One Martini backbone bead per residue (centre of mass of N, CA, C, O) as a GRO file, in nm:
protein
   60
    1MET     BB    1   1.843  -1.070  -1.765
    2ASP     BB    2   1.523  -1.079  -1.807
    3ALA     BB    3   1.253  -0.928  -1.951
    4GLN     BB    4   1.066  -0.928  -1.705
    5THR     BB    5   1.261  -0.798  -1.504
    6ALA     BB    6   1.320  -0.548  -1.671
    7GLY     BB    7   1.027  -0.446  -1.669
    8ARG     BB    8   1.009  -0.407  -1.362
    9VAL     BB    9   1.235  -0.201  -1.333
   10LEU     BB   10   1.122   0.013  -1.536
   11ALA     BB   11   0.848   0.049  -1.400
   12ALA     BB   12   0.957   0.150  -1.131
   13LEU     BB   13   1.103   0.394  -1.241
   14VAL     BB   14   0.854   0.540  -1.350
   15ILE     BB   15   0.684   0.547  -1.092
   16CYS     BB   16   0.900   0.691  -0.905
   17SER     BB   17   0.967   0.943  -1.099
   18GLY     BB   18   0.663   1.047  -1.163
   19HIS     BB   19   0.439   1.054  -0.925
   20ASN     BB   20   0.153   0.929  -1.074
   21LYS     BB   21   0.177   0.685  -0.879
   22GLY     BB   22   0.144   0.439  -0.668
   23CYS     BB   23   0.320   0.213  -0.487
   24ASP     BB   24   0.109  -0.025  -0.538
   25GLU     BB   25   0.213  -0.034  -0.860
   26CYS     BB   26   0.476  -0.148  -0.781
   27PRO     BB   27   0.686  -0.423  -0.811
   28ALA     BB   28   0.815  -0.370  -0.510
   29TYR     BB   29   0.556  -0.405  -0.372
   30ASP     BB   30   0.470  -0.488  -0.020
   31VAL     BB   31   0.214  -0.519   0.198
   32GLU     BB   32   0.401  -0.664   0.436
   33ALA     BB   33   0.591  -0.437   0.443
   34THR     BB   34   0.777  -0.227   0.590
   35GLY     BB   35   0.919   0.066   0.550
   36GLU     BB   36   1.218  -0.038   0.548
   37ALA     BB   37   1.172  -0.292   0.374
   38GLN     BB   38   1.054  -0.142   0.132
   39GLN     BB   39   1.298   0.037   0.073
   40LYS     BB   40   1.489  -0.196   0.014
   41ARG     BB   41   1.338  -0.310  -0.230
   42CYS     BB   42   1.361  -0.057  -0.401
   43ASN     BB   43   1.670  -0.024  -0.399
   44GLU     BB   44   1.732  -0.296  -0.530
   45LEU     BB   45   1.568  -0.266  -0.793
   46LEU     BB   46   1.702   0.049  -0.833
   47SER     BB   47   1.970  -0.011  -0.904
   48ASP     BB   48   2.211   0.067  -1.117
   49SER     BB   49   2.264  -0.223  -1.218
   50ASN     BB   50   1.968  -0.293  -1.288
   51ILE     BB   51   1.918  -0.068  -1.490
   52GLU     BB   52   2.142  -0.143  -1.686
   53LYS     BB   53   2.046  -0.433  -1.741
   54ALA     BB   54   1.764  -0.359  -1.844
   55LEU     BB   55   1.853  -0.189  -2.085
   56GLU     BB   56   2.018  -0.408  -2.225
   57THR     BB   57   1.791  -0.615  -2.257
   58MET     BB   58   1.597  -0.425  -2.430
   59ARG     BB   59   1.804  -0.381  -2.668
   60GLU     BB   60   1.819  -0.692  -2.770
   0.00000   0.00000   0.00000
């Protein structure tokens, strides 16, 4: 995972866990996605494996 993608994953994690920003500020947000499709995008971006990879990438 490259640093830009890792940054997107970690930004989404902060936005989703903090509830202090709207979903429209999340890197996973797609204005054209329906509710179910949007949830799938979020789940994929914030999968455990992606979070682990993002943390490893940023530690390097």
